[in-house]
Backbone as CSV, one residue per row, in Angstrom:
resi,resn,N_x,N_y,N_z,CA_x,CA_y,CA_z,C_x,C_y,C_z
1,MET,230.759,-40.688,272.752,232.028,-40.752,272.065,232.563,-42.178,272.013
2,LYS,231.762,-43.141,272.416,232.227,-44.513,272.400,232.083,-45.100,270.998
3,ASN,232.898,-46.127,270.723,232.874,-46.857,269.449,233.176,-45.964,268.246
4,LEU,233.950,-44.920,268.458,234.366,-44.063,267.352,235.732,-44.504,266.864
5,ARG,235.858,-44.619,265.572,237.116,-45.064,264.985,237.535,-44.091,263.879
6,HIS,238.836,-44.196,263.563,239.405,-43.300,262.565,239.460,-44.022,261.214
7,TYR,239.050,-43.289,260.190,239.028,-43.851,258.844,239.588,-42.807,257.855
8,GLU,240.216,-43.343,256.824,240.688,-42.513,255.721,239.966,-42.974,254.453
9,ILE,239.323,-42.038,253.765,238.503,-42.344,252.582,239.098,-41.621,251.373
10,VAL,239.300,-42.358,250.284,239.769,-41.796,249.011,238.708,-42.094,247.954
11,LEU,238.271,-41.049,247.255,237.233,-41.170,246.241,237.792,-40.757,244.886
12,LEU,237.444,-41.534,243.848,237.771,-41.204,242.462,236.462,-40.828,241.772
13,ILE,236.342,-39.557,241.443,235.105,-39.025,240.870,235.302,-38.820,239.367
14,HIS,234.249,-39.058,238.633,234.295,-38.904,237.173,234.732,-37.473,236.810
15,PRO,235.663,-37.321,235.845,236.147,-35.973,235.521,235.064,-35.049,234.980
16,GLY,234.020,-35.622,234.416,232.930,-34.782,233.934,232.086,-34.202,235.047
17,GLN,232.258,-34.689,236.271,231.494,-34.200,237.422,232.370,-33.426,238.412
18,SER,233.449,-32.842,237.902,234.355,-32.118,238.800,233.677,-30.927,239.467
19,GLU,232.718,-30.326,238.787,232.032,-29.177,239.370,231.180,-29.555,240.576
20,GLN,230.799,-30.827,240.667,229.968,-31.277,241.789,230.776,-31.713,243.010
21,VAL,232.102,-31.663,242.923,232.944,-32.146,244.025,232.726,-31.350,245.311
22,PRO,232.734,-30.017,245.309,232.523,-29.285,246.576,231.196,-29.627,247.241
23,ALA,230.131,-29.764,246.444,228.823,-30.090,247.029,228.837,-31.499,247.613
24,MET,229.513,-32.442,246.943,229.583,-33.804,247.463,230.351,-33.847,248.781
25,LEU,231.488,-33.137,248.856,232.260,-33.116,250.099,231.442,-32.512,251.241
26,GLU,230.723,-31.465,250.925,229.914,-30.832,251.986,228.833,-31.787,252.481
27,ARG,228.220,-32.548,251.576,227.174,-33.491,251.997,227.741,-34.606,252.876
28,TYR,228.899,-35.166,252.500,229.482,-36.256,253.282,229.972,-35.761,254.644
29,GLN,230.518,-34.572,254.668,230.937,-34.015,255.962,229.730,-33.771,256.867
30,GLY,228.593,-33.394,256.257,227.375,-33.209,257.057,226.878,-34.530,257.641
31,MET,226.997,-35.609,256.863,226.578,-36.910,257.378,227.440,-37.341,258.567
32,VAL,228.755,-37.074,258.476,229.646,-37.434,259.595,229.319,-36.598,260.837
33,ALA,229.080,-35.310,260.621,228.772,-34.438,261.768,227.425,-34.804,262.382
34,ALA,226.455,-35.250,261.557,225.149,-35.628,262.099,225.240,-36.879,262.961
35,GLY,226.230,-37.739,262.736,226.394,-38.958,263.548,227.389,-38.774,264.673
36,ASP,227.559,-37.518,265.128,228.484,-37.208,266.238,229.920,-37.558,265.880
37,GLY,230.257,-37.451,264.601,231.615,-37.730,264.171,232.391,-36.438,263.933
38,THR,233.653,-36.578,263.468,234.538,-35.429,263.236,235.319,-35.650,261.938
39,VAL,235.461,-34.582,261.211,236.269,-34.603,259.979,237.594,-33.930,260.314
40,HIS,238.669,-34.706,260.339,239.985,-34.177,260.716,240.730,-33.578,259.511
41,ARG,240.499,-34.106,258.320,241.221,-33.614,257.151,240.362,-33.828,255.904
42,SER,240.365,-32.837,255.026,239.625,-32.909,253.754,240.487,-32.249,252.679
43,GLU,240.842,-33.021,251.664,241.740,-32.533,250.609,241.161,-32.841,249.227
44,ASP,241.338,-31.884,248.345,240.928,-32.036,246.943,242.203,-32.059,246.098
45,TRP,242.518,-33.217,245.528,243.756,-33.371,244.763,243.591,-33.023,243.273
46,GLY,242.398,-32.758,242.862,242.163,-32.394,241.466,242.193,-33.596,240.527
47,ARG,242.274,-33.303,239.252,242.296,-34.360,238.239,243.695,-34.930,238.099
48,ARG,243.738,-36.260,238.083,245.018,-36.959,237.939,244.828,-38.168,237.023
49,PRO,245.901,-38.555,236.308,245.781,-39.719,235.407,245.642,-41.013,236.204
50,LEU,244.923,-41.946,235.619,244.735,-43.259,236.221,245.836,-44.211,235.751
51,ALA,246.112,-45.232,236.551,247.099,-46.237,236.173,246.588,-47.100,235.024
52,TYR,245.277,-47.253,234.891,244.658,-48.020,233.816,243.261,-47.443,233.581
53,LEU,242.689,-47.772,232.435,241.377,-47.241,232.078,240.298,-47.826,232.975
54,ILE,239.390,-46.954,233.394,238.226,-47.380,234.172,236.997,-46.786,233.492
55,ASP,236.141,-47.656,232.959,234.940,-47.192,232.238,235.318,-46.245,231.099
56,ASP,236.413,-46.566,230.396,236.880,-45.807,229.229,237.301,-44.382,229.567
57,ILE,237.721,-44.151,230.796,238.262,-42.838,231.167,239.692,-43.040,231.669
58,HIS,240.565,-42.071,231.358,241.965,-42.190,231.752,242.358,-41.175,232.829
59,LYS,241.381,-40.370,233.295,241.616,-39.425,234.378,240.455,-39.472,235.348
60,ALA,240.720,-39.020,236.579,239.676,-38.958,237.600,239.991,-37.829,238.569
61,HIS,238.956,-37.353,239.231,239.108,-36.295,240.230,239.258,-36.959,241.608
62,TYR,240.423,-36.715,242.239,240.741,-37.384,243.518,240.310,-36.509,244.699
63,VAL,239.738,-37.183,245.707,239.316,-36.521,246.945,239.682,-37.440,248.115
64,MET,240.166,-36.840,249.221,240.505,-37.634,250.414,239.868,-37.007,251.648
65,LEU,239.350,-37.893,252.522,238.749,-37.472,253.800,239.332,-38.319,254.928
66,ASN,239.700,-37.678,256.000,240.066,-38.381,257.245,239.006,-38.033,258.284
67,ILE,238.273,-39.081,258.710,237.133,-38.846,259.590,237.240,-39.732,260.830
68,GLU,236.422,-39.360,261.798,236.274,-40.163,263.023,234.776,-40.319,263.263
69,CYS,234.285,-41.585,263.152,232.846,-41.825,263.242,232.603,-43.246,263.749
70,ASN,231.326,-43.562,263.964,230.962,-44.908,264.382,230.665,-45.772,263.164
71,LEU,230.351,-47.026,263.397,230.160,-47.974,262.306,228.897,-47.678,261.509
72,GLU,227.880,-47.175,262.158,226.619,-46.887,261.461,226.808,-45.782,260.412
73,VAL,227.528,-44.720,260.789,227.782,-43.629,259.827,228.655,-44.126,258.680
74,LEU,229.608,-45.002,258.981,230.479,-45.522,257.923,229.686,-46.335,256.909
75,ARG,228.703,-47.126,257.372,227.901,-47.924,256.454,227.016,-47.028,255.576
76,ASP,226.496,-45.961,256.140,225.703,-45.016,255.336,226.569,-44.368,254.246
77,LEU,227.815,-44.064,254.619,228.708,-43.477,253.615,229.007,-44.482,252.502
78,GLU,229.270,-45.728,252.871,229.548,-46.748,251.860,228.364,-46.936,250.906
79,LYS,227.170,-46.890,251.459,225.980,-47.041,250.626,225.852,-45.871,249.638
80,ASN,226.137,-44.663,250.120,226.081,-43.490,249.229,227.144,-43.579,248.124
81,PHE,228.325,-44.060,248.494,229.379,-44.194,247.494,228.992,-45.217,246.418
82,LYS,228.315,-46.271,246.819,227.977,-47.353,245.908,226.934,-46.938,244.879
83,PHE,225.944,-46.162,245.295,224.843,-45.798,244.409,225.013,-44.413,243.772
84,ASN,226.172,-43.837,243.917,226.462,-42.555,243.269,227.218,-42.836,241.967
85,ASP,226.588,-42.519,240.846,227.204,-42.804,239.548,228.424,-41.933,239.287
86,SER,228.547,-40.816,239.978,229.693,-39.937,239.760,230.974,-40.502,240.357
87,ILE,230.845,-41.401,241.317,232.019,-41.982,241.977,232.433,-43.239,241.222
88,VAL,233.639,-43.198,240.645,234.135,-44.338,239.861,234.678,-45.425,240.780
89,ARG,235.482,-45.050,241.769,236.049,-45.981,242.749,236.071,-45.312,244.121
90,SER,236.020,-46.138,245.158,236.122,-45.634,246.539,236.986,-46.598,247.350
91,LEU,237.759,-46.012,248.262,238.668,-46.801,249.103,238.559,-46.285,250.532
92,ILE,238.320,-47.214,251.491,238.196,-46.857,252.912,239.256,-47.648,253.682
93,ILE,240.098,-46.905,254.395,241.185,-47.520,255.173,241.006,-47.121,256.643
94,ARG,241.232,-48.091,257.550,241.133,-47.788,258.993,242.474,-47.272,259.488
95,ARG,242.449,-46.201,260.276,243.645,-45.591,260.846,243.618,-45.734,262.372
96,LYS,244.842,-45.707,262.956,244.948,-45.861,264.407,244.684,-44.552,265.138
97,HIS,244.980,-43.438,264.469,244.783,-42.133,265.098,244.388,-41.119,264.028
98,ALA,244.042,-39.950,264.480,243.607,-38.903,263.551,244.805,-38.312,262.827
99,LEU,244.664,-38.103,261.553,245.699,-37.494,260.724,245.228,-36.097,260.310
100,THR,245.981,-35.107,260.724,245.605,-33.714,260.439,246.634,-32.974,259.585
101,GLU,247.809,-33.529,259.440,248.837,-32.854,258.645,248.518,-32.963,257.150
102,GLN,249.127,-32.064,256.407,248.920,-32.065,254.963,249.587,-33.284,254.341
103,SER,248.885,-33.969,253.458,249.404,-35.182,252.834,250.429,-34.841,251.761
104,ALA,251.189,-35.872,251.329,252.203,-35.677,250.294,251.552,-35.301,248.953
105,MET,250.399,-35.877,248.679,249.699,-35.555,247.429,249.239,-34.096,247.428
106,ALA,248.805,-33.609,248.564,248.369,-32.210,248.645,249.553,-31.258,248.445
107,LYS,250.719,-31.633,249.021,251.907,-30.794,248.832,252.340,-30.764,247.364
108,GLU,252.273,-31.918,246.717,252.643,-31.977,245.302,251.681,-31.133,244.446
109,LYS,250.405,-31.177,244.819,249.436,-30.376,244.070,249.702,-28.884,244.258
110,LEU,250.119,-28.493,245.456,250.444,-27.088,245.686,251.617,-26.643,244.810
111,LYS,252.645,-27.502,244.706,253.784,-27.169,243.849,253.352,-27.023,242.392
112,GLU,252.514,-27.953,241.942,252.032,-27.887,240.563,251.217,-26.617,240.325
113,ASP,250.407,-26.248,241.312,249.618,-25.025,241.171,250.515,-23.793,241.102
114,ARG,251.605,-23.787,241.897,252.523,-22.643,241.854,253.228,-22.552,240.499
115,VAL,253.645,-23.708,239.978,254.301,-23.710,238.664,253.334,-23.220,237.579
116,ASP,252.112,-23.688,237.660,251.122,-23.257,236.672,250.847,-21.764,236.787
117,ALA,250.823,-21.252,238.021,250.579,-19.814,238.204,251.733,-18.991,237.642
118,LYS,252.989,-19.477,237.842,254.138,-18.755,237.288,254.099,-18.753,235.759
119,LYS,253.768,-19.892,235.167,253.681,-19.968,233.715,252.610,-19.016,233.177
120,LEU,251.489,-18.984,233.872,250.411,-18.102,233.440,250.832,-16.637,233.533
121,ALA,251.526,-16.285,234.642,251.969,-14.904,234.807,252.992,-14.518,233.744
122,SER,253.919,-15.444,233.438,254.922,-15.137,232.417,254.289,-15.000,231.035
123,ASN,253.297,-15.835,230.748,252.612,-15.740,229.464,251.871,-14.421,229.340
124,LEU,251.236,-13.994,230.431,250.520,-12.720,230.391,251.490,-11.555,230.225
125,ALA,252.652,-11.630,230.922,253.633,-10.555,230.801,254.194,-10.479,229.395
126,SER,254.491,-11.639,228.793,255.016,-11.637,227.427,253.974,-11.129,226.435
127,ALA,252.704,-11.465,226.706,251.644,-10.968,225.826,251.518,-9.453,225.920
128,ASP,251.662,-8.907,227.146,251.601,-7.450,227.313,252.772,-6.771,226.623
129,ASP,253.957,-7.407,226.653,255.126,-6.812,225.989,254.980,-6.823,224.476
130,LYS,254.299,-7.814,223.956,254.159,-7.929,222.509,253.122,-6.963,221.951
131,LYS,252.214,-6.479,222.801,251.153,-5.596,222.301,251.704,-4.301,221.710
132,PRO,252.566,-3.522,222.441,253.083,-2.295,221.808,253.942,-2.571,220.590
133,GLN,254.701,-3.682,220.619,255.519,-4.035,219.462,254.635,-4.361,218.259
134,ALA,253.525,-5.037,218.535,252.613,-5.357,217.438,252.011,-4.094,216.851
135,LYS,251.676,-3.100,217.702,251.134,-1.846,217.194,252.159,-1.127,216.332
136,ALA,253.431,-1.133,216.771,254.475,-0.492,215.981,254.677,-1.206,214.655
137,ASP,254.579,-2.527,214.663,254.732,-3.280,213.420,253.587,-2.991,212.455
138,LEU,252.387,-2.768,213.005,251.249,-2.493,212.143,251.430,-1.188,211.380
139,LYS,252.106,-0.207,212.006,252.314,1.064,211.331,253.269,0.912,210.149
140,SER,254.243,0.003,210.282,255.223,-0.183,209.214,254.768,-1.151,208.138
141,VAL,253.670,-1.832,208.361,253.191,-2.790,207.374,252.573,-2.022,206.214
142,PRO,252.977,-2.297,204.943,252.373,-1.577,203.809,250.926,-1.963,203.646
143,GLU,250.202,-1.042,203.037,248.804,-1.317,202.796,248.666,-2.328,201.670
144,SER,247.464,-2.748,201.444,247.214,-3.691,200.359,247.476,-3.015,199.030
145,PRO,247.747,-3.773,197.941,248.034,-3.159,196.632,246.952,-2.183,196.191
146,LYS,245.698,-2.529,196.431,244.621,-1.640,196.027,244.681,-0.335,196.788
147,GLU,244.919,-0.421,198.094,244.995,0.794,198.906,246.211,1.620,198.519
148,GLU,247.327,0.949,198.123,248.509,1.700,197.708,248.217,2.498,196.437
149,VAL,247.526,1.869,195.484,247.201,2.574,194.242,246.285,3.751,194.528
150,LEU,245.295,3.501,195.408,244.381,4.585,195.740,245.097,5.701,196.473
151,ALA,246.091,5.330,197.273,246.816,6.363,198.019,247.654,7.233,197.088
152,THR,248.180,6.642,195.981,249.000,7.425,195.056,248.159,8.332,194.175
153,GLN,246.879,8.017,193.974,246.031,8.833,193.132,245.514,10.029,193.909
154,PRO,245.220,11.160,193.204,244.644,12.310,193.921,243.253,11.983,194.417
155,ALA,242.866,12.737,195.419,241.562,12.471,196.025,240.452,12.658,195.011
156,SER,240.463,13.761,194.230,239.454,13.990,193.213,240.174,14.470,191.955
157,PRO,240.148,13.716,190.855,240.858,14.119,189.633,240.308,15.427,189.097
158,PRO,241.171,16.272,188.448,240.702,17.565,187.926,239.664,17.360,186.844
159,ALA,238.628,18.209,186.894,237.549,18.104,185.913,238.009,18.644,184.572
160,LYS,237.690,17.932,183.493,238.067,18.337,182.150,236.965,19.189,181.536
161,ASP,237.386,20.235,180.760,236.416,21.090,180.079,235.748,20.312,178.958
162,PRO,234.465,20.597,178.675,233.807,19.883,177.573,234.437,20.248,176.244
163,PRO,234.541,19.357,175.264,235.177,19.646,173.973,234.391,20.687,173.198
164,ALA,235.107,21.543,172.459,234.478,22.572,171.650,233.812,21.948,170.435
165,GLU,233.002,22.805,169.718,232.288,22.292,168.545,233.262,21.887,167.442
166,ALA,234.353,22.696,167.299,235.339,22.353,166.268,235.979,21.006,166.544
167,ASP,236.203,20.696,167.828,236.791,19.402,168.157,235.827,18.271,167.863
168,LEU,234.532,18.531,168.082,233.552,17.478,167.823,233.486,17.137,166.350
169,LYS,233.726,18.168,165.466,233.676,17.895,164.034,234.826,16.998,163.590
170,SER,235.960,17.139,164.299,237.122,16.335,163.918,237.072,14.914,164.432
171,VAL,236.116,14.622,165.296,236.013,13.261,165.828,235.440,12.360,164.754
172,PRO,236.087,11.263,164.353,235.563,10.387,163.299,234.337,9.654,163.770
173,GLU,233.381,9.506,162.877,232.193,8.748,163.201,232.473,7.268,162.982
174,SER,231.451,6.477,163.203,231.597,5.049,162.972,231.810,4.790,161.493
175,PRO,232.382,3.650,161.072,232.652,3.367,159.646,231.430,3.546,158.768
176,LYS,230.286,3.073,159.214,229.083,3.185,158.401,228.671,4.637,158.253
177,GLU,228.733,5.398,159.345,228.351,6.806,159.289,229.337,7.598,158.444
178,GLU,230.637,7.214,158.449,231.610,7.915,157.615,231.277,7.754,156.137
179,VAL,230.914,6.541,155.694,230.576,6.302,154.292,229.332,7.074,153.904
180,LEU,228.318,7.051,154.796,227.082,7.781,154.514,227.326,9.272,154.450
181,ALA,228.268,9.780,155.259,228.539,11.214,155.261,229.202,11.658,153.968
182,THR,229.979,10.774,153.320,230.647,11.137,152.071,229.713,11.112,150.871
183,LEU,228.586,10.385,150.945,227.655,10.298,149.836,226.760,11.521,149.789
184,PRO,226.315,11.979,148.565,225.364,13.108,148.496,224.024,12.701,149.056
185,ALA,223.257,13.739,149.406,221.955,13.476,150.026,221.029,12.761,149.057
186,ASN,220.899,13.285,147.776,220.040,12.671,146.762,220.864,12.442,145.495
187,PRO,221.504,11.301,145.352,222.339,11.063,144.173,221.486,11.023,142.913
188,PRO,222.003,11.573,141.737,221.212,11.562,140.476,221.013,10.142,139.966
189,VAL,219.803,9.948,139.418,219.451,8.633,138.906,219.777,8.598,137.422
190,LYS,220.595,7.679,137.012,221.005,7.542,135.620,220.131,6.515,134.923
191,ASP,219.638,6.910,133.671,218.825,5.977,132.890,219.731,4.914,132.281
192,PRO,219.282,3.701,132.257,220.106,2.651,131.634,220.218,2.880,130.133
193,PRO,221.332,2.618,129.493,221.513,2.837,128.047,220.571,1.952,127.234
194,ALA,219.982,2.586,126.155,219.039,1.842,125.303,219.795,0.879,124.399
195,LYS,219.311,-0.281,124.337,219.938,-1.316,123.513,219.196,-1.427,122.183
196,ASP,219.945,-1.455,121.060,219.345,-1.644,119.732,218.844,-3.059,119.581
197,PRO,217.731,-3.234,118.849,217.242,-4.607,118.654,218.228,-5.413,117.824
198,PRO,218.337,-6.648,118.024,219.290,-7.476,117.287,218.920,-7.579,115.818
199,ALA,219.898,-7.608,114.936,219.675,-7.728,113.487,219.220,-9.129,113.140
200,GLU,218.834,-9.251,111.821,218.348,-10.563,111.381,219.472,-11.586,111.382
201,ALA,220.707,-11.082,111.086,221.837,-12.022,111.088,222.087,-12.582,112.472
202,ASP,221.804,-11.747,113.460,221.989,-12.243,114.822,220.927,-13.222,115.201
203,LEU,219.753,-13.091,114.575,218.674,-13.992,114.941,218.966,-15.416,114.539
204,LYS,219.838,-15.583,113.484,220.153,-16.935,113.057,220.917,-17.703,114.126
205,SER,221.733,-16.956,114.849,222.519,-17.640,115.885,221.762,-17.835,117.179
206,VAL,220.584,-17.208,117.246,219.785,-17.358,118.466,218.954,-18.611,118.358
207,PRO,218.810,-19.397,119.359,217.980,-20.604,119.284,216.531,-20.255,119.092
208,GLU,215.746,-21.257,118.613,214.349,-21.060,118.265,213.533,-20.557,119.448
209,SER,213.813,-21.071,120.605,213.023,-20.674,121.763,213.154,-19.215,122.069
210,SER,214.359,-18.633,121.825,214.572,-17.225,122.134,214.295,-16.330,120.948
211,LYS,214.165,-16.916,119.677,213.881,-16.102,118.505,212.546,-15.412,118.653
212,GLU,211.600,-16.160,119.132,210.274,-15.593,119.273,210.274,-14.434,120.255
213,GLU,211.073,-14.541,121.296,211.140,-13.448,122.262,211.755,-12.225,121.612
214,VAL,212.783,-12.404,120.768,213.432,-11.270,120.124,212.496,-10.641,119.109
215,LEU,211.782,-11.451,118.303,210.834,-10.926,117.322,209.694,-10.184,117.975
216,ALA,209.315,-10.648,119.116,208.225,-9.960,119.809,208.616,-8.562,120.200
217,THR,209.919,-8.311,120.404,210.367,-6.979,120.779,210.493,-6.056,119.594
218,GLN,210.549,-6.584,118.298,210.684,-5.763,117.099,209.313,-5.254,116.668
219,PRO,209.248,-4.108,115.916,207.946,-3.599,115.453,207.326,-4.536,114.426
220,ALA,206.018,-4.407,114.253,205.295,-5.333,113.361,205.669,-5.114,111.902
221,ASN,205.703,-3.875,111.416,206.035,-3.558,110.036,207.182,-2.563,110.037
222,PRO,208.381,-3.017,109.948,209.503,-2.094,109.943,209.473,-1.236,108.696
223,PRO,209.897,0.003,108.810,209.865,0.882,107.632,210.845,0.416,106.560
224,ASP,210.357,0.548,105.222,211.184,0.129,104.079,211.944,1.339,103.589
225,THR,213.171,1.375,103.905,213.984,2.533,103.550,214.273,2.597,102.054
226,LYS,214.267,1.428,101.351,214.597,1.425,99.924,213.480,2.006,99.064
227,SER,212.183,1.755,99.400,211.063,2.202,98.608,210.748,3.662,98.778
228,GLU,211.247,4.278,99.808,210.955,5.679,100.035,211.913,6.519,99.187
229,VAL,211.340,7.279,98.215,212.150,8.149,97.345,211.487,9.499,97.358
230,SER,212.288,10.496,97.552,211.757,11.844,97.599,211.328,12.295,96.217
231,PRO,210.335,13.224,96.042,209.868,13.711,94.717,210.959,14.442,93.984
232,GLU,211.886,15.080,94.665,212.987,15.804,93.996,213.863,14.833,93.240
233,ALA,214.085,13.646,93.811,214.909,12.672,93.130,214.256,12.163,91.858
234,LEU,212.913,12.058,91.856,212.204,11.582,90.680,212.296,12.615,89.556
235,GLU,212.242,13.893,89.839,212.320,14.919,88.838,213.707,14.919,88.166
236,GLU,214.755,14.691,88.930,216.084,14.665,88.380,216.232,13.532,87.404
237,LYS,215.591,12.382,87.693,215.674,11.236,86.788,214.997,11.564,85.481
């Protein structure tokens, strides 16, 4: 038990490694116990803001240890603190006697934890109170417009009877079918009226190019009506 001294150690651990804090404390306490030392106080202060940025971080996880050990164990601890990337800063202070009472920082953390627990409990209670009210509000909320229309309509509309044959006859067909229905099935074919051949007087007014076409349509030797005389007329003369 000779050459044992009291030390207070404060560690600032990277906030991203907060989950490793319990394992780190257990390892350091084991090192002190292996060197015939004693751990009088161990406190976890949690995450707290820094006074200034350190390695671009503005918060750190604070840990404090009050130990009683020899110089050899203290040097091993310092070496571990130096080569541990999770530890941002470390502070070792020599004390005259062992400190076992709860620190002011630990008391403040307890108050903060109690306030946070009360806030959490009140939030949960208010959430539980809002649940039945929300259910009641849901019943009074109207349905969507589509659902409202569907709700007003009957479940299955009444089936309509098929139209009778007389009703089908009165239904107008398409415009084209209506016109075709009014026409007879086989309309009579009318012969075009026969046109008399043009007289000689008319041929004078016809140009030469068309005269030949008109003459071609006339008979070759038209009958001479003047030379034809019946035998009865000759006897009377």
